[in-house]
C-alpha positions in Angstrom: 113.8 78.8 95.6 111.5 81.2 94.1 112.9 84.0 92.3 110.8 86.8 91.6 110.1 86.8 88.0 110.4 90.4 87.7 113.4 91.3 89.6 113.7 94.8 90.7 117.2 94.9 91.8 119.4 97.2 89.9 118.6 95.3 86.8 119.7 92.9 89.0 117.8 89.8 89.5 117.9 88.1 86.3 115.7 85.1 86.1 118.3 83.0 84.4 120.5 83.2 87.4 118.4 80.8 89.4 115.2 80.4 91.0 115.1 83.4 93.2 112.3 85.5 94.3 112.9 88.6 92.3 114.2 87.5 89.1 111.9 89.4 86.8 112.6 92.9 87.8 115.1 94.4 85.5 117.4 97.4 85.9 116.9 100.1 88.4 117.4 103.8 87.6 117.2 106.8 89.8 115.1 109.8 88.7 118.1 111.8 87.6 118.0 112.3 83.8 116.9 115.6 82.5 114.6 114.7 79.6 112.4 111.8 78.6 113.0 110.1 75.4 110.2 109.4 72.9 110.0 105.8 74.1 108.8 105.4 77.6 112.1 104.9 79.2 115.8 105.7 79.1 118.1 104.2 76.6 118.6 100.5 77.0 121.8 100.5 79.0 120.4 97.9 81.3 122.7 96.2 83.7 122.5 92.6 84.7 118.9 92.1 83.8 120.1 92.2 80.2 122.9 89.8 80.6 122.6 86.1 81.0 123.3 84.3 84.2 124.7 80.9 84.7 122.8 78.1 82.9 121.5 76.0 85.8 120.4 73.2 83.5 122.4 70.7 85.5 119.2 69.7 87.3 120.4 71.1 90.6 117.2 72.8 91.5 117.2 75.1 94.4 114.6 74.6 97.0 115.3 77.8 98.7 115.6 80.6 96.4 117.1 83.9 97.3 114.9 86.1 99.3 113.7 89.4 97.9 115.9 91.2 100.3 118.8 90.3 102.6 116.7 88.5 105.2 118.5 86.2 107.5 117.6 82.5 107.2 119.4 81.3 110.3 116.4 81.1 112.5 116.2 79.1 115.7 115.9 75.4 115.3 112.5 74.0 116.1 112.1 72.8 119.7 108.8 71.0 119.1 110.2 67.9 117.5 112.2 65.3 119.2 115.3 63.8 117.7 114.6 60.4 116.0 116.2 57.9 113.8 115.3 56.4 110.4 112.0 55.2 109.1 113.2 51.8 107.9 110.5 50.1 109.8 108.1 50.6 112.6 110.5 49.0 115.0 113.4 51.3 113.9 111.8 54.6 114.9 112.7 56.0 118.2 109.5 57.2 119.6 109.4 57.6 123.3 107.4 54.4 123.8 108.2 52.6 120.6 104.5 52.1 120.0 102.9 53.1 116.7 100.0 55.6 116.9 96.6 54.6 115.6 96.6 54.6 111.8 100.3 53.7 111.5 99.8 50.5 113.3 97.9 49.1 110.4 100.8 49.6 108.0 102.4 46.2 107.1 106.1 45.9 108.0 107.1 45.6 104.3 105.4 48.9 103.6 107.9 50.6 105.9 110.8 49.7 103.7 112.5 52.8 102.3 112.8 53.3 98.6 114.5 56.1 96.6 112.2 59.0 95.8 112.6 62.3 93.9 112.9 65.5 96.0 113.2 69.2 95.5 116.4 69.9 97.4 119.2 71.3 95.2 122.5 69.5 94.7 125.9 71.3 94.8 126.7 73.1 91.5 130.1 74.9 91.4 129.6 78.6 90.9 125.9 78.5 91.8 125.6 76.2 94.9 129.1 75.9 96.4 129.2 73.1 99.0 130.3 74.3 102.4 130.1 70.9 104.1 127.6 69.0 106.1 125.0 71.0 108.0 125.0 70.9 111.8 122.6 68.2 112.9 121.3 70.5 115.7 120.3 73.3 113.3 116.7 73.7 112.3 114.9 73.5 109.0 111.5 74.0 107.5 110.2 71.8 104.7 107.2 70.8 102.5 106.1 67.3 101.7 103.5 66.9 99.0 100.5 64.6 98.5 99.3 63.4 95.1 96.1 64.6 93.5 93.5 62.0 92.5 92.0 61.3 89.1 94.5 63.6 87.3 93.9 62.2 83.9 90.2 62.8 84.2 90.9 66.4 85.4 93.1 67.0 82.4 90.3 65.9 80.1 87.8 68.1 81.9 90.1 71.1 81.5 90.2 70.6 77.7 86.4 70.4 77.5 85.5 73.1 80.0 87.6 75.7 78.1 86.5 74.8 74.6 83.9 77.2 73.3 82.5 74.4 71.2 82.0 72.1 74.2 78.7 71.3 75.9 80.3 72.0 79.3 82.1 75.2 78.3 82.5 77.5 81.3 81.0 75.0 83.8 83.9 75.0 86.2 84.2 73.0 89.4 83.4 74.6 92.7 86.1 74.3 95.4 84.0 71.6 97.2 83.7 69.6 93.9 87.5 69.8 93.4 88.1 68.6 96.9 85.7 65.7 96.6 87.0 64.5 93.2 90.7 65.4 93.0 92.2 66.5 96.3 94.2 64.0 98.4 92.0 61.8 100.6 91.8 63.2 104.1 92.8 59.8 105.4 96.0 60.0 103.4 96.8 63.5 104.7 96.2 62.3 108.2 98.4 59.3 107.7 101.4 61.4 106.4 100.9 63.9 109.2 101.0 61.0 111.7 104.1 59.6 110.1 105.9 63.0 110.2 105.0 63.4 113.9 106.1 59.8 114.7 109.5 60.7 113.2 109.7 63.6 115.6 108.8 66.5 113.3 106.5 69.3 114.2 103.7 69.7 111.6 103.2 73.4 111.5 100.7 73.9 108.6 98.6 71.6 106.4 97.3 73.2 103.2 93.6 73.5 102.8 93.8 71.2 99.8 95.9 68.6 101.7 98.4 68.8 98.9 101.2 70.1 101.1 102.3 69.7 104.7 104.7 72.2 106.2 106.9 70.7 108.9 110.0 71.6 111.0 112.6 69.9 113.1 116.4 69.5 113.2 118.8 68.6 110.5 119.6 65.4 112.3 116.0 64.3 112.3 115.7 65.1 108.6 118.8 63.2 107.7 117.6 60.1 109.7 114.0 60.2 108.3 114.9 60.6 104.7 118.2 58.7 104.7 120.3 61.7 103.5 122.9 64.2 104.7 121.9 67.8 104.3 124.8 70.1 103.4 125.0 73.9 103.5 125.7 75.4 100.1 126.6 79.0 99.4 124.0 80.1 96.9 125.0 82.7 94.3 122.6 85.5 94.6 120.4 86.0 91.6 120.0 89.6 92.6 122.8 91.6 91.1 125.3 93.0 93.5 124.0 91.2 96.6 126.2 88.6 98.4 125.7 84.9 98.3 123.5 83.3 101.0 123.3 79.9 102.7 120.8 77.2 101.6 120.5 73.5 102.2 121.5 71.1 99.5 121.8 67.3 99.3 124.4 65.1 97.6 122.1 62.2 96.7 118.6 61.0 96.5 116.3 60.7 99.5 114.2 57.8 100.5 110.6 57.4 101.7 108.8 54.4 103.2 106.8 52.7 100.5 103.4 53.6 102.1 104.5 57.3 102.1 105.9 57.2 98.5 102.6 55.6 97.3 100.8 58.8 98.4 103.4 61.5 97.9 105.5 63.0 95.1 108.3 63.5 97.7 109.9 66.1 99.8 109.2 69.3 97.8 111.4 71.7 99.6 113.8 72.0 102.6 115.1 75.4 103.7 116.8 77.1 106.6 114.3 78.4 109.1 112.6 81.7 108.3 114.1 84.8 109.8 112.6 85.7 113.2 112.1 89.1 114.8 109.8 92.0 114.4 108.6 93.8 111.3 110.0 97.3 111.5 107.7 100.3 111.6 107.4 102.4 108.5 109.1 105.7 108.7 108.3 108.9 106.8 105.1 110.3 105.4 102.9 109.7 102.4 103.6 112.1 99.6 101.7 113.0 96.5 104.7 114.5 94.6 105.5 112.4 91.5 108.8 112.0 89.8 110.6 115.1 88.6 110.9 113.8 85.0 107.8 111.6 84.6 108.3 110.9 80.9 111.4 108.9 81.6 109.3 105.9 82.5 105.8 104.4 82.4 103.1 105.8 84.6 99.8 103.9 85.1 98.1 106.4 82.8 100.6 106.0 80.0 100.5 102.2 80.2 96.7 102.2 80.2 96.7 104.4 77.1 99.2 102.1 75.3 97.1 99.0 75.9 93.6 100.6 75.5 92.7 100.2 79.1 91.8 103.8 79.4 89.0 103.2 76.8 87.5 100.7 79.3 88.1 103.1 82.2 86.2 105.8 80.3 83.2 103.5 80.1 83.1 103.5 83.9 84.9 100.3 84.6 87.8 100.4 87.0 87.8 96.9 88.5 85.1 97.7 91.1 83.6 94.5 92.5 86.7 92.5 91.5 89.4 91.1 93.8 92.9 90.4 92.7 95.1 87.9 94.5 98.8 88.9 94.8 101.5 86.4 95.9 104.0 87.9 98.3 107.2 86.6 99.9 107.6 89.5 102.4 105.6 92.7 103.2 105.0 95.9 101.3 106.0 99.3 102.5 102.5 100.8 102.7 103.5 104.5 102.9 105.6 104.1 99.7 102.8 102.2 98.1 100.4 105.0 98.8 102.9 107.6 97.7 103.1 105.8 94.3 99.3 105.6 93.9 98.5 109.1 95.2 101.3 110.8 93.1 99.5 109.4 90.0 96.1 110.5 91.2 95.0 107.1 92.4 93.0 106.9 95.7 92.5 103.4 96.9 93.0 101.3 100.0 96.0 99.2 100.9 95.9 95.4 100.1 94.6 93.1 102.7 97.5 90.9 103.8 96.7 87.3 104.7 99.5 85.6 106.6 99.7 82.0 105.6 102.9 80.8 107.3 105.5 82.4 109.6 105.2 86.2 109.9 107.5 88.2 107.7 110.1 90.5 109.2 111.1 92.4 106.1 109.6 94.7 103.6 110.8 94.4 100.0 110.4 96.2 96.7 108.9 93.1 95.0 106.1 93.0 97.6 105.5 96.6 97.0 105.6 96.8 93.2 103.2 93.9 92.6 100.2 95.4 94.5 101.3 98.8 93.2 100.8 98.0 89.6 97.9 95.6 89.9 96.1 98.2 92.0 97.0 101.0 89.6 95.6 99.3 86.6 92.4 98.4 88.5 91.9 101.3 90.9 88.5 100.0 92.0 89.5 96.4 92.6 90.2 94.9 96.0 93.7 93.4 96.6 94.4 90.4 98.7 98.0 89.7 99.4 98.6 86.1 100.3 101.9 86.2 102.1 104.7 84.0 103.2 107.7 85.0 105.3 110.2 85.2 102.4 110.9 84.1 98.8 112.3 80.6 99.6 110.5 77.7 98.0 109.2 76.5 101.4 107.3 79.8 101.5 106.2 80.5 98.0 105.3 76.9 96.9 102.9 76.7 99.9 101.5 80.2 99.4 100.8 79.6 95.7 98.8 76.5 96.5 97.0 77.9 99.5 96.1 81.2 97.8 94.5 79.4 94.9 92.5 77.2 97.3 91.2 80.3 99.2 90.5 82.5 96.2 86.9 81.3 95.5 85.9 81.8 99.2 87.6 85.2 99.3 85.9 86.4 96.1 89.1 86.6 94.0 89.1 85.5 90.4 92.5 86.8 89.1 95.9 86.0 90.5 99.4 87.4 89.8 102.7 86.1 90.9 106.2 87.4 90.1 108.0 84.9 92.1 109.5 82.8 89.4 112.4 80.4 89.0 114.4 79.4 85.9 112.7 76.1 85.1 115.9 74.2 84.4 117.2 75.1 87.9 114.3 73.6 89.7 113.7 69.9 90.3 110.8 68.2 88.7 108.9 67.8 92.0 108.9 71.5 92.5 107.7 72.2 88.9 105.0 69.5 89.2 103.7 70.9 92.5 103.3 74.3 90.9 101.6 72.6 87.9 99.2 70.7 90.2 98.2 73.9 92.0 97.6 75.8 88.8 95.5 72.9 87.5 93.3 73.3 90.5 92.9 77.0 89.8 92.0 76.4 86.1 89.4 73.8 87.1 87.7 76.4 89.3 87.8 79.0 86.5 90.4 81.2 88.0 92.7 83.4 85.8 96.3 82.9 86.8 99.1 85.2 85.5 102.8 84.7 86.2 105.8 86.6 85.1 107.7 84.6 82.5 111.1 85.6 83.7 114.0 87.7 82.5 116.5 85.2 81.2 115.1 84.5 77.7 114.3 81.0 78.8 111.2 79.5 80.5 110.4 80.0 84.2 108.2 78.1 86.6 105.3 78.5 87.4 104.6 80.1 84.1 105.7 76.9 82.4 102.4 75.3 83.5 99.8 75.1 80.7 97.3 76.3 83.3 99.1 79.5 83.9 99.0 82.5 81.5 102.7 83.3 81.0 103.2 87.1 80.6 106.3 87.8 78.6 108.2 91.1 78.0 108.5 93.7 75.3 110.3 97.0 74.7 107.6 99.6 74.3 107.7 103.1 72.6 104.9 105.6 73.5 104.5 109.3 73.2 104.1 111.7 76.1 100.4 110.8 76.6 101.1 107.1 76.2 99.9 106.6 72.7 101.4 103.4 71.3 104.2 104.0 68.7 106.0 100.8 68.4 106.8 97.6 70.3 109.3 94.7 69.9 110.2 91.5 71.7 112.4 92.1 74.7 115.7 90.1 74.3 115.3 88.8 77.9 111.6 87.8 77.7 111.4 84.5 79.5 110.1 82.1 76.9 110.6 78.9 75.0 110.1 75.1 75.1 109.4 73.9 78.7 110.9 70.9 80.3 108.0 69.9 82.5 104.8 69.7 80.6 103.5 68.2 77.4 102.0 70.5 74.8 98.3 71.2 75.6 96.0 70.7 72.7 95.2 74.4 72.3 98.8 75.1 71.4 99.1 72.4 68.8 98.1 74.5 65.8 100.6 77.3 66.4 103.4 75.5 68.2 103.1 71.8 67.2 105.8 72.1 64.6 108.2 73.5 67.1 108.0 70.9 69.9 105.7 68.4 71.6 106.2 70.4 74.9 104.3 73.3 76.3 105.9 76.6 75.0 105.7 79.9 76.7 104.5 82.7 76.4 100.8 83.6 75.8 101.1 87.4 75.7 103.5 90.2 76.6 103.6 93.7 78.1 106.4 96.2 78.5 109.3 94.8 80.5 112.5 96.0 79.1 114.6 98.3 81.3 114.6 100.6 78.3 110.9 101.1 78.7 110.8 101.0 82.5 108.1 101.4 85.1 108.0 103.9 87.9 107.9 102.7 91.5 108.5 104.6 94.7 111.0 102.8 96.9 113.4 103.7 99.6 111.9 107.2 99.8 112.6 108.0 96.2 111.4 107.4 92.7 113.0 104.5 90.9 112.8 103.0 87.4 112.8 99.3 86.9 112.2 96.8 84.1 111.2 93.2 84.2 108.3 90.9 83.8 107.6 91.3 87.5 105.8 94.5 86.4 104.1 92.9 83.4 102.3 90.2 85.3 100.6 92.4 88.0 99.8 95.1 85.4 98.1 92.4 83.3 96.2 91.1 86.4 94.8 94.6 86.9 93.8 94.9 83.2 92.0 91.5 83.6 90.1 92.7 86.6 88.9 95.8 84.7 87.9 93.5 81.8 86.0 91.2 84.2 83.9 94.1 85.6 83.0 95.3 82.1 82.2 91.8 80.9 79.9 91.1 83.9 78.2 94.5 83.4 77.5 93.6 79.8 75.9 90.2 80.6 79.0 88.1 80.0 81.2 86.0 82.2 84.6 86.6 83.8 87.7 85.5 81.8 88.0 82.2 83.7 90.6 79.7 82.6 92.1 81.9 79.8 94.7 80.0 77.9 92.6 77.8 75.6 90.4 80.7 74.7 93.4 82.7 73.5 94.3 79.9 71.0 90.9 78.5 70.1 88.8 81.7 69.5 88.7 82.7 65.9 89.6 86.4 65.3 90.6 87.0 68.9 94.3 87.1 68.3 94.1 89.4 65.3 91.8 91.9 66.9 92.5 91.6 70.6 96.3 91.9 70.5 98.9 94.0 68.8 101.0 91.6 66.8 104.7 92.1 67.6 106.8 91.1 64.7 110.3 92.3 65.5 112.8 91.7 68.2 114.2 88.4 69.5 115.7 86.6 72.4 118.9 84.5 72.0 116.7 81.6 71.1 113.5 82.8 69.4 112.4 85.6 67.2 109.1 87.5 67.1 107.2 87.2 63.9 103.7 87.5 62.4 101.0 85.9 64.5 101.8 83.9 67.6 105.5 83.7 68.4 107.5 82.4 71.3 108.9 85.5 73.0 105.6 87.6 72.8 102.9 85.0 72.3 99.9 86.7 70.6 101.4 90.1 71.3 100.4 93.0 73.7 96.8 93.3 74.8 94.1 95.7 73.5 91.9 95.6 76.5 88.8 97.2 75.0 88.7 94.7 72.2 89.4 91.7 74.5 86.4 92.6 76.6 84.2 91.8 73.6 86.2 89.0 72.0 87.1 86.6 74.8 84.2 84.0 74.9 
């Protein structure tokens, strides 16, 4: 389940705790201290975000991460799907007539035989997923099943060439239609799996535009029969500090798929309790333009912009106008508090456009507020599109990530940020691979994808994908105006050797001696709770740390850079990662090299390093240097 990479809970959601939806927000502090220290935030007395959570390396991935807030997941079971039995053969299914629908009737009997197949449902893990026993067969669920992309090896080769400044096809990205024609699942395969799900009695609720995911619902009994498993309910330890555990579905053993389904699908990607139902509450209170009483205790948009040379680009007349930033959400923002944040810092801009992609959300959360707040603050002129799911469970966020990327070209968005991260070692391979496939699609279309790297000192997903720019964390010192004084690696910066992906060729020179796997991160911004960010939440000013702030802030910086580059006759940043590694002089002039500080596993040092990548951005220089 997705954890938000930048957990906002009182230093609470540490990404190492598990895949939750808020794991990258660090500590929270009220606006109470009387004087601001010379660094941008209070002393580093951070709570749980500075401490390490359980190691979830047991492979028990959670397919339904904690939600950003205490939303209920005990929704009503679906009534649109009839109870059925297993899929061992066409004669074994209990359709009303026993007859196979057109399409399925061409499948040979031997292709109906079930075979074991990977899945994304967590297994019990004492202390993290405590088994409460078998789930009631009459209870409901929501789930995702994936479909394989086509010609993946050719796409990988294309992505190396298209991002290489020395290549003849440099910058000649695919259009969405070209991606669909060459690499998306065949429509006939999507239709076949949809027919099979419906034949098994499930209700197909949503099919991703790409065809790479199908969202379906039904009863636990139907799920158990179709996939030859027994869903259990596990009590999930809440990655958000101080919040109670919550129920998730887990499974004791592998699931099965009919051969003809397994030949087209990586497996069941997620299975979660139904999304909470009800009505989104009205927003109370008024919009205020009164800022925090002691503003120097934390980072304001203006101080962060000064630290990373964004104000130099602003002064040239570039504020992100004409650009659109995509923001991934697992709930809804509080718009009045969002506007209070902006207006208190002198920013006048419209609210994000919210695009509902699944069930409607019934909660508002701080994570869904801080992401557009800081993306929009760094790019005051840019449009914001919030692609939204109902909550932070995997069934919501995995689908939204894929669908958002598919829609971005048509919606005019070129930059995406997500702070819904999961500790990579606590997610199953099928979940990581689905994020990777979605990111590969975005890179092929020339989109710039940023993700919070996490707050555990270890890699997260989706930033573990080589096609995502992983934004790590630092501790930043600035003066009252925001002039940069010093910066060091944050000890909780999510970073390191990934489990899921081979090392891309652009990392070989700097990281090849460390591993043959992809290593995060690419770059880093302030994230330590000792150099915290301001956010207005629950009718008051709060201070938080975490890479959940760093990623949206970087997405806003990128939008400003894109406007400047286009105005100067250049191109947008596009698929960014290879350019950061392969462009001579870019790292030395476009980033501040961070050489001190360390996580428990990796130390910062001269040049590229694991916890901070190339360092923190110097936006004005990057406008000119990125090819």
